[in-house]
C-alpha positions in Angstrom: -8.9 -11.0 -34.2 -7.3 -11.2 -30.8 -8.8 -12.7 -27.6 -9.5 -9.2 -26.3 -11.2 -8.3 -29.6 -13.4 -11.3 -29.3 -14.1 -10.6 -25.6 -15.2 -7.1 -26.6 -17.4 -8.5 -29.4 -19.1 -10.7 -26.8 -19.6 -7.8 -24.5 -21.2 -5.7 -27.3 -23.5 -8.6 -28.2 -24.5 -9.0 -24.5 -25.2 -5.3 -24.3 -27.5 -5.4 -27.3 -25.4 -4.3 -30.2 -26.0 -1.3 -32.2 -29.5 -0.9 -31.0 -29.9 2.4 -29.1 -32.1 2.2 -25.9 -33.4 4.8 -23.5 -35.1 2.8 -20.7 -36.3 5.3 -18.0 -35.6 2.6 -15.4 -32.0 2.3 -16.6 -29.9 4.7 -14.5 -27.4 4.9 -17.5 -29.7 6.9 -19.6 -29.3 6.5 -23.4 -27.3 3.4 -24.3 -25.8 2.1 -27.5 -23.3 -0.8 -27.8 -23.7 -0.9 -24.0 -22.1 2.5 -23.7 -24.3 4.7 -21.6 -24.7 8.4 -22.0 -24.3 9.0 -18.2 -20.9 7.2 -18.0 -19.6 8.3 -21.3 -21.1 11.7 -22.3 -18.3 12.4 -24.9 -19.1 9.4 -26.9 -22.7 10.7 -27.1 -21.9 14.3 -28.2 -23.0 13.8 -31.8 -26.3 11.8 -30.6 -24.9 8.3 -31.2 -22.1 5.9 -30.5 -20.1 4.1 -33.2 -18.9 0.6 -32.7 -15.3 1.9 -33.0 -16.0 4.2 -30.1 -17.5 1.6 -28.1 -14.6 -0.8 -28.6 -12.1 1.8 -27.7 -14.1 2.6 -24.5 -14.3 -1.1 -23.5 -10.6 -1.5 -24.1 -9.5 1.5 -22.1 -12.0 1.5 -19.2 -12.7 -2.2 -18.9 -9.7 -4.1 -20.0 -6.4 -2.2 -19.9 -7.4 0.4 -17.3 -8.2 -2.0 -14.5 -5.5 -4.4 -15.6 -7.8 -7.2 -16.8 -5.5 -7.7 -19.8 -3.0 -9.2 -17.3 -5.4 -12.1 -16.4 -3.9 -15.2 -18.1 -7.0 -17.5 -18.0 -9.3 -16.5 -20.8 -12.6 -17.5 -19.0 -11.7 -15.6 -15.8 -10.5 -12.7 -17.9 -13.8 -12.5 -19.8 -15.9 -12.7 -16.7 -13.9 -10.0 -14.9 -14.3 -7.7 -18.0 -18.0 -8.4 -18.1 -18.4 -8.1 -14.3 -16.5 -4.8 -14.7 -18.8 -3.5 -17.4 -22.0 -4.6 -15.5 -20.9 -3.4 -12.0 -17.7 -1.3 -12.4 -14.1 -2.6 -12.5 -13.3 -1.8 -8.9 -16.3 -4.1 -7.7 -15.2 -6.9 -9.9 -11.6 -6.6 -8.6 -12.9 -6.4 -4.9 -15.0 -9.5 -5.5 -12.1 -11.2 -7.0 -9.9 -10.3 -4.1 -12.5 -11.5 -1.6 -12.7 -14.8 -3.6 -9.0 -15.5 -3.4 -8.4 -14.3 0.0 -6.1 -11.2 -0.4 -6.5 -7.7 0.8 -9.5 -5.9 -0.7 -8.5 -2.6 -2.3 -10.2 -2.6 -5.6 -6.8 -2.5 -7.4 -5.4 -5.4 -9.5 -1.9 -5.3 -8.2 1.0 -7.6 -7.9 -0.3 -9.4 -4.8 -3.6 -10.2 -6.4 -2.0 -11.3 -9.6 0.6 -13.4 -7.7 -2.3 -15.0 -5.6 -4.2 -15.8 -8.8 -1.2 -17.7 -10.2 -1.5 -20.1 -7.1 -5.1 -21.0 -7.5 -7.3 -23.0 -9.9 -8.9 -20.4 -12.3 -12.1 -22.6 -12.6 -12.7 -22.4 -8.8 -12.2 -18.7 -8.8 -14.4 -18.2 -11.8 -17.2 -20.0 -10.1 -16.7 -18.1 -6.9 -17.1 -14.9 -8.9 -20.3 -16.2 -10.5 -21.6 -16.9 -7.0 -20.6 -13.5 -5.8 -22.3 -11.9 -8.8 -25.5 -13.7 -8.2 -25.5 -12.6 -4.6 -25.0 -9.0 -5.5 -27.7 -9.2 -8.2 -30.1 -10.3 -5.5 -29.0 -7.4 -3.2 -29.5 -4.9 -6.0 -33.0 -6.0 -6.8 -34.0 -6.0 -3.2 -32.6 -2.4 -2.7 -33.9 -1.1 -6.1 -37.1 -3.1 -7.0 -37.5 -1.4 -10.3 -34.4 -3.6 -11.4 -36.5 -6.7 -11.1 -37.5 -6.4 -14.7 -33.8 -7.2 -15.5 -33.4 -9.9 -13.0 -33.5 -12.8 -15.6 -31.0 -11.0 -17.8 -28.7 -10.2 -15.0 -28.8 -13.9 -13.8 -28.3 -15.3 -17.3 -25.4 -13.0 -17.9 -23.7 -14.2 -14.6 -24.5 -17.8 -15.2 -22.9 -17.7 -18.7 -19.6 -17.7 -17.1 -20.0 -21.1 -15.2 
């Protein structure tokens, strides 16, 4: 398996694997392998998501599409993909751009990638963990029904320290 395959396997495990859920407090609706019906209705047309479908969605929407496959450091890459799955790739990129001091546009372009090459990936990774934790707090304050997920959200972010 490649590093990207392993990264996707880790995402699927964090997202609960093959177990399908339909928590009314989860805005994504039905979810399997972390693939929500709301965000991926085509994957749910037959009433379920296969692992192969989930892997392809993760690869296209959360690795290649946003450009996270261009991130050299494996820990930083894994966190950006996970952050993108959890909050959307554009938000993950915006938080990265804020953490490295480049223009924030939500696109992983040459200026962002060049700036990353000049910085210690461990420091950037930890800054992203801090940004995630702050954002999680803001989400729970704004949408109190998400409080039931707080420990899981925090554990997920802290896994990348």
